[in-house]
N, C-alpha and C positions, 0 to 999 in steps of 0.2 A: 667551541662546542664540538668540533670534529672528533676529538679523542673520546668524548662521552658518547657521541652517536655511534662511533666505531665499536665501543664496548657494548652498547645496547644491542647493536645488530649482531654481534657475535653470539650473544645469548638468545636473541630473538629467532634467528633463522635455524630451525630444526628440521625443516622439510624443504627439499629442493635446493636451488642455488639462486642467490641474489648477487648480481654484479653492480657495484655502486661507483659511479664517477663523481667524486667530490668537487666542490667549487674551485679548488686549487689544481684540478686536473689529475690528481692521483686516483687510481682505480683499486678498489678493494673487492675481493671476492669472498662471499660468505657461503659456506657449504654446510647444509644440514646433514645430520646423520641418517635421515630417512629419505628415500627416493622421492623425487617430485619434479615439477617443471623448473626451467631456468628462465630468469628474467633479468632485465637491466634497468637501472634507475639512474638518471642524471640529475644531481643536485647542482643547480647553476649558481646559487648565491649562498653566502654565509648565513643570510637571514633564513633561508629554507632549512639549513642544517640546524640552526638554533630553534626554530619553530617546532621541528620534529621532535626535539628533545623535550621541549616544554609541554607541548600538547599535541601528540601525534594524531589523535583522533580527529582533531579539527584542522591541524596544519596540513596534512597530506592533501586534502581537498582544496584548501585555500591556496596553497602554493602551486597546485596543478592548475587551478583556474587562472592564477596570475602568470602562468608560464615559467615559474621559477624552478619547477621540477617537471620531469617528463620521463616516459618510458624510453629506454634506449635499446635498440636492437630487438624490440619485441612490441607487441600491441599493448594498449592499456589494459585490456582484459587479461592477458597473460601475467602482467605485473600484479594486477589485483588478485588473481588466483593464487600466486605465490604468497603474497602478503596475508590474504585471508586464510589460506591453509595453515600458516604459522600462527595466526591468531587463534584458530581452532585448536592448535596443538598445545596452547597454554600461554601464549604471549610472553611478556616479560614484566619485570617489576613496575616499569612506568605505566604500561598498559593496564596492569592490575590496579594501580593507584588511581588512574583516571577513571576506570570503570567503577571502582568503589565510590569515588566522589560523585559520579553521575547517579549511582544508585541511591545514595543518601539524599541527593537533591531532587529525586523523583517527585516527592509530594509538592515541591514548589513549582517544578516544571509542568506538572499536570493540573495546576490550578487554572483551568480554562473558564474564566468568567464569560458572561454573555458578550461583553465588549471585546475581550481577548479572543474569543472564538471567532468572531466576525473578522478580526484582523488577521488571525492565523489562516482562515480560509481564503481571504482575499490575496494573501501572499502567493499562493500557488494557483488557485483556480480562477483568479481574475486576470491571468495573463492573456495576451492577445489570442483570441479564439482561433486565428489562422494557424497558430502553432500546433494545436491539438488536431486540426484537420490534416496535418502533415505526417502524423505518425499513428493516430488511432484509427479504428475502423470507421465506417461511414456513419454509424449510429453514435459515435463518440462514447463508447463504453470504456471508462477509465478504471477498470477493475479486472480481476482475474477472470479469464474466459474459461470455458469448460470444453476440453478436447475429448469428446466422446470417442473420436477416432483420430489416430495419429496424423492422417493426411488432411485434416480439416484446414481450411483457410482461417484467417483471423475472423473474418466476418461470420463464417459458419460457426466457429467456436463461441463467439459472443452471442449469437442467436441461440445456440444450445444452452449457454449459461442462463439466459432469460427463461427458456423453457424449463430448465432444471429447477430454478427458483419458483416459477409459477406452479409447478407440480407439488411443491412442498407447501405452498399457500392454500392448496385445495380450493381453487376458484371454481366451485362446482355449480354455480348458478349466476346468471347475469345480475348486475346491479349491486354487487357487493362493494361496500365502501372500503377503500384501501388508502392507508397513509404511507407515503414513501419518504422516509427520513434520510436526507442527504441525497436528493434526487438527481444530482448532476445536471446534465443537459437534457434530461427528460426521457431518454430512450426506453428505460424499463417501464415507466409510468404509461407512456404511449402504447407500448406493447400490451400491457395488462388491460388497457382499455379497448384496443382494437381487436385483439385476439381472444380475450376472455370476457369481454363485456363488463369489466369493472368500472366503477366510478372512483377516480383517483385524485388525491390531493398530494402534491409533491412539495416538500419544503427544502430550502437551501439557504446558505448564508452568503453565497456568491452572487453578486449582481450580474456578472457576465453570464453565468449559467442560467440565472433566472430569465434574463432577456432572451437568450437563445431558446430556452425551453418554452417560453410563452409564444415565441414566433412559430415554433414547430406545432403547437396546438392549433393555431390558426391555419397553418399549412395543411394539417391533417383533417381539418374540419371537426375537431373534437371539443369545441368550446363548452358544450354543455356536459361533457363527461370528464374532462381533465382540467385541473387548474393548478397553478404553481404559485407559491408564496415565499417571500423573503422572511423566514421565520426560524428561530431556534427550537429544537425539539422540546426544550423546557417550557416553552410558552404555548404548547398545544393544549386546547381545552375542549376537546371533542373525542368521542369514542368511535372506533372503527371496527369493521368486521375483520380486517386484516391489517397488519403492520409489516412493512418490509424495510430493511436498511442494508444497503450494499456499499461496502468500502467507506463507511462513515465512522464505525466504532473505533477505528484506529486514531481518529482525531478527537475523541472524547476526553482522554486523559485519565490516568489511574484514579485520581481523586473523585472523578465523576462517575465511576463504573456503577455504583449502586443507584445513583440518581438516574442514570440512563435506563437501567432495567426497570426501576420503579415507574419511570415515565412511559415505557412501553406497556407495562401492566395497566397504568391509568388510561392509556389510549385504546386499550382493547375492550371490546364488549365481552360479557361473561363467557360466551362460546367462541371467542375470537382466536385467531392464529397469527403468530408472528414468525418472521424468518430474518435472522441476522447473519450476514455474510461479512467476514473480516479476515484480515491478515492476522496470523498468530505465530507464536514461537513454541518449539517443542521442548526447549531446555529449561523451562520454568521462568519466573519473573526476571526481567533484565532491565536494560537501559537503551535509550535511543542514541545512536552515534551523534557526537557533538556537531559534526559538519552537517549531517542530515537535518538535525534539529534547527540549526541556524539558517540554512540556505534553502531547504526544500520543504519540510513539513514542520514549521514551528508548532509546538504543543502536541506533536504526534507521538504515538507510542503503540507498538505492536504487542498485544497482550498475550500472555500464556493462558492456556485453557484453565489451569488451576485457579488463577485469580479471576478469570471471567466467570467460571461456574460458581465460585464462592459468592460473587456479587449476584448472580442469578438466584442462588439459594436464598439469599437474604431478601430478595424482592418478593418471594412467594410464588414465582412463576414455575410451571412445569417445564423441564427439558424433555421434549417428546421425540427428538431426533437430533443426532449430531454426526456430521460427516466431515472427514478431513480430506482436503484436496492438496495433494503433495506437490507434484511438479507442474501442475497446470499453470501456475503464475509464472514460473520460469519460462515455459513455452510461450506464454502471452508476451512477456517482456522481450523475449528474443525476436518476436515478430515486430514489436514496436521499434526495437533497435534497428532492424533492417530498413524500416520505413524512415526512421530518423536519419540514418546514414545516407539513404538515397536522396533525402531532401536537405542535406546539410547546408548547402550554399543558400538555399531559400531561407533557412532558419538564421543563418549568419546575417543575411540581408534584413531580416525581420528584427533581430537583436544585434548581437556582435559575437566575436570569437570567444570571449570570456563566458558568455551565457551558454554557448554551445558546449564548451568544455565542462561547464558545471552540469549541464543536463545529461551529457553522455556519461559522466562519472556517476551520476545518480542512477541512470538506467543500467549500466554495467554492474554497479554495486548491488542494486536491487535484485537483478537476475541471479547473481552469485550468492546472495543471501539465501535464496530458495534452493540453489543447487548444492551449496557447501555448508551453510550455517544453520540448518534446521528450521528455517522459516517455512510456513505453509499457510493455507487458507482453511478456515473452518466455517461451516454453515450450521447454525443452531436453530432448531425449530422450537418455539415456545408457545405455551397456552396458559390461560388462567384456570381452565377446568381440566380435570383428569380424563373426562370422557368427550373432549371436544373433537377428537379424531378417531378414525378406525383403529383397531388394535394391531393391525399389520400395515406394512408399508406398500402393499400391493397397489393402492390407489395412486401412489406417486409414479410407479413404473407404468401403469396403465395410462395415466394422463400424459406423461412425457412421451410415451410411444405414439399415442394417438396424435399429439400435436406435431411430432416430427414427420408424420405421414402427410400432413396438410400441404 
């Protein structure tokens, strides 16, 4: 397979320089016609070479996890920057074939039934809770923070994110009933209850998250104001004043987009307000990387605004506000990476080297997707009624500014 891989790499590298040490010890240097970074890649086995030819999108991550390929003379981030820059440049025929196959398989990959959704969530979110304590902020906010100022700490930016979302929910009186779809470990729900007087129901499919969220309710003394349930959004049979969903839409799957927004509409009272915060892509509908789909987020897909808004339109909801957060998630993941690296040995002791390689590849790849490949976050505010909100956004700024002064 080495001659085929050599041919592919000659076509593939158009930006920067990639120096490859093959399993037989020979070194080939591939120079692009456009300036860029220089990186080294060591392919330690013939199996690694064969896998990269057959399915590069899956094989790179698998062979790195197994220790069969590694960066050489550079960091993993530098290697991935070179590879991702060349993917953005147009890739090669094998990459295009793989991408087309993934695209046509999207309807099958996105068929997230109730049972499959529970299994997908458990794959990532039911990991040992100590892992998340080692790289997230103290509130365990596992979604894009909001860096209102460049010098914010991670904790400050996650607090600002919750304020930003609360301002769009217009929690202008105590006692409003809020549904938190995909509530994580409960941080947002607890904040909305404590700081804004809301009565919150949080739902999750993760047993680990549910247990921790319920523990925190007791710790905060909010038993009569906040409750958490192990429940799918498709099974909610109650209407709320407000609905919020942060970092959950990415797990819905393309086939369920319309069902998701119809569900939000059904859960909203006639004058209700919803806020959906999600990862998105700027370059139109696409596919999920095969390795990410298999090892990190089974059933996951980052939607384009075009397909998201099409589903909203068919639901009959009003889009009353839409904001694009560009590099906020890149900055967030950079902070997670610093903490992950600082606690690397503790995570090895918790799992093993293979798990750490898998997770660091996921974090680096995710950060670079936001820096290099057009990924972003969007926040869409939705209502059932055309007059559920003031005609200007002033109330958002006033509420957020007031909350930041407390």
